N, CA, C and O atoms as CSV, one atom per row, in Angstrom:
chain,resi,resn,atom,element,x,y,z
A,1,UNK,N,N,-142.863,-72.795,-121.025
A,1,UNK,CA,C,-143.108,-71.640,-121.733
A,1,UNK,C,C,-142.699,-71.840,-123.179
A,1,UNK,O,O,-141.782,-72.598,-123.493
A,2,UNK,N,N,-143.362,-71.183,-123.989
A,2,UNK,CA,C,-142.990,-71.251,-125.454
A,2,UNK,C,C,-141.750,-70.411,-125.660
A,2,UNK,O,O,-141.550,-69.435,-124.938
A,3,UNK,N,N,-140.894,-70.763,-126.637
A,3,UNK,CA,C,-139.840,-69.948,-126.969
A,3,UNK,C,C,-140.292,-68.621,-127.625
A,3,UNK,O,O,-141.424,-68.569,-128.106
A,4,UNK,N,N,-139.508,-67.589,-127.670
A,4,UNK,CA,C,-139.997,-66.373,-128.182
A,4,UNK,C,C,-140.365,-66.685,-129.736
A,4,UNK,O,O,-139.638,-67.322,-130.499
A,5,UNK,N,N,-141.556,-66.151,-130.044
A,5,UNK,CA,C,-142.095,-66.416,-131.442
A,5,UNK,C,C,-142.947,-67.629,-131.579
A,5,UNK,O,O,-143.644,-67.813,-132.577
A,6,UNK,N,N,-142.888,-68.495,-130.531
A,6,UNK,CA,C,-143.666,-69.886,-130.584
A,6,UNK,C,C,-144.795,-69.580,-129.592
A,6,UNK,O,O,-144.591,-68.932,-128.566
A,7,UNK,N,N,-146.012,-70.078,-129.942
A,7,UNK,CA,C,-147.157,-69.948,-129.143
A,7,UNK,C,C,-147.760,-71.250,-128.792
A,7,UNK,O,O,-147.864,-72.152,-129.624
A,8,UNK,N,N,-148.188,-71.365,-127.474
A,8,UNK,CA,C,-148.883,-72.584,-127.007
A,8,UNK,C,C,-150.398,-72.525,-127.568
A,8,UNK,O,O,-151.033,-73.551,-127.814
A,9,UNK,N,N,-150.878,-71.310,-127.732
A,9,UNK,CA,C,-152.217,-71.073,-128.300
A,9,UNK,C,C,-152.127,-70.291,-129.504
A,9,UNK,O,O,-152.419,-69.095,-129.510
A,10,UNK,N,N,-151.696,-70.977,-130.630
A,10,UNK,CA,C,-151.491,-70.169,-131.848
A,10,UNK,C,C,-152.724,-69.415,-132.377
A,10,UNK,O,O,-152.581,-68.452,-133.130
A,11,UNK,N,N,-153.909,-69.842,-131.993
A,11,UNK,CA,C,-155.089,-69.174,-132.476
A,11,UNK,C,C,-155.433,-67.926,-131.727
A,11,UNK,O,O,-156.369,-67.213,-132.091
A,12,UNK,N,N,-154.687,-67.649,-130.681
A,12,UNK,CA,C,-154.802,-66.372,-130.011
A,12,UNK,C,C,-155.866,-66.428,-128.863
A,12,UNK,O,O,-156.194,-65.401,-128.268
A,13,UNK,N,N,-156.404,-67.673,-128.564
A,13,UNK,CA,C,-157.413,-67.719,-127.538
A,13,UNK,C,C,-156.907,-67.298,-126.231
A,13,UNK,O,O,-157.670,-66.667,-125.500
A,14,UNK,N,N,-155.739,-67.562,-125.850
A,14,UNK,CA,C,-155.205,-67.276,-124.539
A,14,UNK,C,C,-155.187,-65.694,-124.410
A,14,UNK,O,O,-155.564,-65.139,-123.378
A,15,UNK,N,N,-154.740,-65.020,-125.490
A,15,UNK,CA,C,-154.609,-63.586,-125.326
A,15,UNK,C,C,-156.069,-62.969,-125.322
A,15,UNK,O,O,-156.291,-61.934,-124.694
A,16,UNK,N,N,-157.033,-63.607,-126.018
A,16,UNK,CA,C,-158.451,-63.067,-125.828
A,16,UNK,C,C,-158.908,-63.168,-124.442
A,16,UNK,O,O,-159.527,-62.239,-123.923
A,17,UNK,N,N,-158.623,-64.298,-123.789
A,17,UNK,CA,C,-159.000,-64.488,-122.342
A,17,UNK,C,C,-158.303,-63.508,-121.404
A,17,UNK,O,O,-158.929,-62.909,-120.529
A,18,UNK,N,N,-157.067,-63.366,-121.591
A,18,UNK,CA,C,-156.176,-62.478,-120.815
A,18,UNK,C,C,-156.726,-60.982,-120.917
A,18,UNK,O,O,-156.872,-60.277,-119.919
A,19,UNK,N,N,-157.008,-60.577,-122.174
A,19,UNK,CA,C,-157.388,-59.220,-122.391
A,19,UNK,C,C,-158.813,-59.029,-121.882
A,19,UNK,O,O,-159.200,-57.891,-121.618
A,20,UNK,N,N,-159.600,-60.066,-121.733
A,20,UNK,CA,C,-160.945,-59.868,-121.257
A,20,UNK,C,C,-160.970,-59.373,-119.778
A,20,UNK,O,O,-161.959,-58.821,-119.295
A,21,UNK,N,N,-159.902,-59.591,-119.143
A,21,UNK,CA,C,-159.726,-59.124,-117.729
A,21,UNK,C,C,-159.240,-57.663,-117.684
A,21,UNK,O,O,-159.141,-57.116,-116.586
A,22,UNK,N,N,-158.951,-57.040,-118.747
A,22,UNK,CA,C,-158.396,-55.674,-118.815
A,22,UNK,C,C,-159.478,-54.767,-119.296
A,22,UNK,O,O,-160.194,-55.077,-120.248
A,23,UNK,N,N,-159.601,-53.632,-118.633
A,23,UNK,CA,C,-160.624,-52.644,-118.987
A,23,UNK,C,C,-160.300,-52.117,-120.456
A,23,UNK,O,O,-159.124,-52.009,-120.803
A,24,UNK,N,N,-161.246,-51.818,-121.236
A,24,UNK,CA,C,-161.143,-51.297,-122.543
A,24,UNK,C,C,-160.153,-50.150,-122.568
A,24,UNK,O,O,-159.235,-50.147,-123.389
A,25,UNK,N,N,-160.308,-49.249,-121.751
A,25,UNK,CA,C,-159.410,-47.973,-121.789
A,25,UNK,C,C,-158.027,-48.284,-121.310
A,25,UNK,O,O,-157.172,-47.401,-121.379
A,26,UNK,N,N,-157.721,-49.524,-120.807
A,26,UNK,CA,C,-156.452,-49.882,-120.362
A,26,UNK,C,C,-155.696,-50.785,-121.368
A,26,UNK,O,O,-154.514,-51.082,-121.194
A,27,UNK,N,N,-156.431,-51.214,-122.433
A,27,UNK,CA,C,-155.866,-52.207,-123.312
A,27,UNK,C,C,-154.736,-51.730,-124.245
A,27,UNK,O,O,-153.894,-52.534,-124.644
A,28,UNK,N,N,-154.709,-50.451,-124.591
A,28,UNK,CA,C,-153.675,-49.991,-125.434
A,28,UNK,C,C,-152.280,-50.177,-124.807
A,28,UNK,O,O,-151.975,-49.643,-123.741
A,29,UNK,N,N,-151.506,-50.907,-125.472
A,29,UNK,CA,C,-150.117,-51.163,-125.006
A,29,UNK,C,C,-150.091,-52.392,-124.148
A,29,UNK,O,O,-149.001,-52.808,-123.758
A,30,UNK,N,N,-151.175,-52.992,-123.831
A,30,UNK,CA,C,-151.200,-54.142,-122.925
A,30,UNK,C,C,-150.356,-55.284,-123.499
A,30,UNK,O,O,-149.574,-55.863,-122.745
A,31,UNK,N,N,-150.455,-55.619,-124.683
A,31,UNK,CA,C,-149.710,-56.795,-125.302
A,31,UNK,C,C,-148.299,-56.477,-125.198
A,31,UNK,O,O,-147.521,-57.374,-124.872
A,32,UNK,N,N,-147.839,-55.200,-125.459
A,32,UNK,CA,C,-146.356,-54.923,-125.351
A,32,UNK,C,C,-145.919,-55.016,-123.846
A,32,UNK,O,O,-144.810,-55.475,-123.573
A,33,UNK,N,N,-146.732,-54.609,-122.921
A,33,UNK,CA,C,-146.417,-54.701,-121.526
A,33,UNK,C,C,-146.260,-56.139,-121.138
A,33,UNK,O,O,-145.313,-56.494,-120.437
A,34,UNK,N,N,-147.180,-56.986,-121.585
A,34,UNK,CA,C,-147.123,-58.403,-121.268
A,34,UNK,C,C,-145.862,-59.017,-121.830
A,34,UNK,O,O,-145.209,-59.811,-121.152
A,35,UNK,N,N,-145.508,-58.672,-123.043
A,35,UNK,CA,C,-144.356,-59.205,-123.656
A,35,UNK,C,C,-143.124,-58.735,-122.910
A,35,UNK,O,O,-142.214,-59.540,-122.707
A,36,UNK,N,N,-143.038,-57.464,-122.483
A,36,UNK,CA,C,-141.874,-57.011,-121.649
A,36,UNK,C,C,-141.847,-57.715,-120.299
A,36,UNK,O,O,-140.768,-58.056,-119.815
A,37,UNK,N,N,-142.899,-57.924,-119.730
A,37,UNK,CA,C,-143.008,-58.721,-118.395
A,37,UNK,C,C,-142.408,-60.098,-118.669
A,37,UNK,O,O,-141.496,-60.525,-117.961
A,38,UNK,N,N,-142.898,-60.779,-119.666
A,38,UNK,CA,C,-142.335,-62.140,-119.920
A,38,UNK,C,C,-140.837,-62.105,-120.134
A,38,UNK,O,O,-140.132,-62.919,-119.537
A,39,UNK,N,N,-140.333,-61.248,-120.915
A,39,UNK,CA,C,-138.956,-61.169,-121.154
A,39,UNK,C,C,-138.164,-60.888,-119.880
A,39,UNK,O,O,-137.070,-61.425,-119.708
A,40,UNK,N,N,-138.695,-60.061,-118.990
A,40,UNK,CA,C,-138.011,-59.714,-117.791
A,40,UNK,C,C,-137.960,-60.851,-116.797
A,40,UNK,O,O,-136.975,-61.040,-116.084
A,41,UNK,N,N,-139.078,-61.625,-116.767
A,41,UNK,CA,C,-139.255,-62.636,-115.816
A,41,UNK,C,C,-139.246,-64.066,-116.373
A,41,UNK,O,O,-139.703,-65.003,-115.718
A,42,UNK,N,N,-138.738,-64.209,-117.547
A,42,UNK,CA,C,-138.757,-65.524,-118.326
A,42,UNK,C,C,-138.274,-66.643,-117.469
A,42,UNK,O,O,-138.971,-67.655,-117.391
A,43,UNK,N,N,-137.113,-66.557,-116.799
A,43,UNK,CA,C,-136.514,-67.661,-116.066
A,43,UNK,C,C,-137.461,-68.143,-114.986
A,43,UNK,O,O,-137.673,-69.346,-114.830
A,44,UNK,N,N,-138.023,-67.219,-114.250
A,44,UNK,CA,C,-138.890,-67.606,-113.126
A,44,UNK,C,C,-140.276,-68.199,-113.654
A,44,UNK,O,O,-140.846,-69.134,-113.091
A,45,UNK,N,N,-140.746,-67.572,-114.770
A,45,UNK,CA,C,-141.980,-68.174,-115.360
A,45,UNK,C,C,-141.744,-69.610,-115.927
A,45,UNK,O,O,-142.612,-70.480,-115.854
A,46,UNK,N,N,-140.591,-69.796,-116.462
A,46,UNK,CA,C,-140.313,-71.133,-116.901
A,46,UNK,C,C,-140.272,-72.095,-115.777
A,46,UNK,O,O,-140.818,-73.197,-115.838
A,47,UNK,N,N,-139.567,-71.631,-114.672
A,47,UNK,CA,C,-139.504,-72.507,-113.460
A,47,UNK,C,C,-140.826,-72.880,-112.960
A,47,UNK,O,O,-141.075,-74.038,-112.628
A,48,UNK,N,N,-141.732,-71.876,-112.893
A,48,UNK,CA,C,-143.116,-72.145,-112.333
A,48,UNK,C,C,-143.884,-73.000,-113.266
A,48,UNK,O,O,-144.650,-73.830,-112.776
A,49,UNK,N,N,-143.769,-72.895,-114.591
A,49,UNK,CA,C,-144.477,-73.673,-115.522
A,49,UNK,C,C,-143.932,-75.119,-115.366
A,49,UNK,O,O,-144.715,-76.069,-115.391
A,50,UNK,N,N,-142.692,-75.283,-115.218
A,50,UNK,CA,C,-142.080,-76.666,-115.146
A,50,UNK,C,C,-142.665,-77.218,-113.827
A,50,UNK,O,O,-143.083,-78.375,-113.813
A,51,UNK,N,N,-142.715,-76.462,-112.735
A,51,UNK,CA,C,-143.114,-77.044,-111.407
A,51,UNK,C,C,-144.562,-77.310,-111.398
A,51,UNK,O,O,-144.965,-78.334,-110.848
A,52,UNK,N,N,-145.442,-76.432,-111.992
A,52,UNK,CA,C,-146.806,-76.580,-111.776
A,52,UNK,C,C,-147.671,-76.738,-113.075
A,52,UNK,O,O,-148.881,-76.950,-112.990
A,53,UNK,N,N,-147.049,-76.633,-114.236
A,53,UNK,CA,C,-147.725,-76.618,-115.516
A,53,UNK,C,C,-148.049,-78.048,-115.974
A,53,UNK,O,O,-147.906,-78.992,-115.196
A,54,UNK,N,N,-148.489,-78.214,-117.249
A,54,UNK,CA,C,-148.842,-79.516,-117.849
A,54,UNK,C,C,-147.685,-80.494,-117.666
A,54,UNK,O,O,-146.535,-80.134,-117.918
A,55,UNK,N,N,-147.976,-81.764,-117.218
A,55,UNK,CA,C,-147.063,-82.691,-117.053
A,55,UNK,C,C,-146.358,-82.742,-115.704
A,55,UNK,O,O,-145.615,-83.679,-115.414
A,56,UNK,N,N,-146.608,-81.690,-114.859
A,56,UNK,CA,C,-145.988,-81.572,-113.522
A,56,UNK,C,C,-146.708,-82.495,-112.531
A,56,UNK,O,O,-147.783,-83.005,-112.845
A,57,UNK,N,N,-146.157,-82.710,-111.386
A,57,UNK,CA,C,-146.756,-83.535,-110.379
A,57,UNK,C,C,-148.076,-82.990,-109.890
A,57,UNK,O,O,-149.038,-83.755,-109.824
A,58,UNK,N,N,-148.191,-81.703,-109.537
A,58,UNK,CA,C,-149.513,-81.192,-109.161
A,58,UNK,C,C,-150.523,-81.307,-110.264
A,58,UNK,O,O,-151.682,-81.601,-109.973
A,59,UNK,N,N,-150.149,-81.084,-111.588
A,59,UNK,CA,C,-151.131,-81.160,-112.598
A,59,UNK,C,C,-151.605,-82.568,-112.836
A,59,UNK,O,O,-152.693,-82.739,-113.388
A,60,UNK,N,N,-150.846,-83.614,-112.449
A,60,UNK,CA,C,-151.258,-84.948,-112.642
A,60,UNK,C,C,-152.338,-85.284,-111.661
A,60,UNK,O,O,-153.025,-86.290,-111.837
A,61,UNK,N,N,-152.529,-84.460,-110.597
A,61,UNK,CA,C,-153.617,-84.642,-109.679
A,61,UNK,C,C,-154.815,-83.829,-109.939
A,61,UNK,O,O,-155.814,-83.849,-109.220
A,62,UNK,N,N,-154.656,-83.039,-111.106
A,62,UNK,CA,C,-155.836,-82.221,-111.304
A,62,UNK,C,C,-155.944,-80.852,-110.651
A,62,UNK,O,O,-156.985,-80.197,-110.592
A,63,UNK,N,N,-154.684,-80.463,-110.135
A,63,UNK,CA,C,-154.732,-79.212,-109.440
A,63,UNK,C,C,-153.867,-78.218,-110.130
A,63,UNK,O,O,-153.769,-77.073,-109.689
């Protein structure tokens, strides 16, 4: 995971993809809710990213 204020996708492409899954009427406040979720679950998300993200053993097998 990127440190707070650092982005893996600085062009915002990831956010565009994530928001495309959210209904238009539900988008207001979505970014703030996502930020709050990440802050609340940062340790677990970092653990999962380390275990399964880029450079991990499963990722090296294309999964």
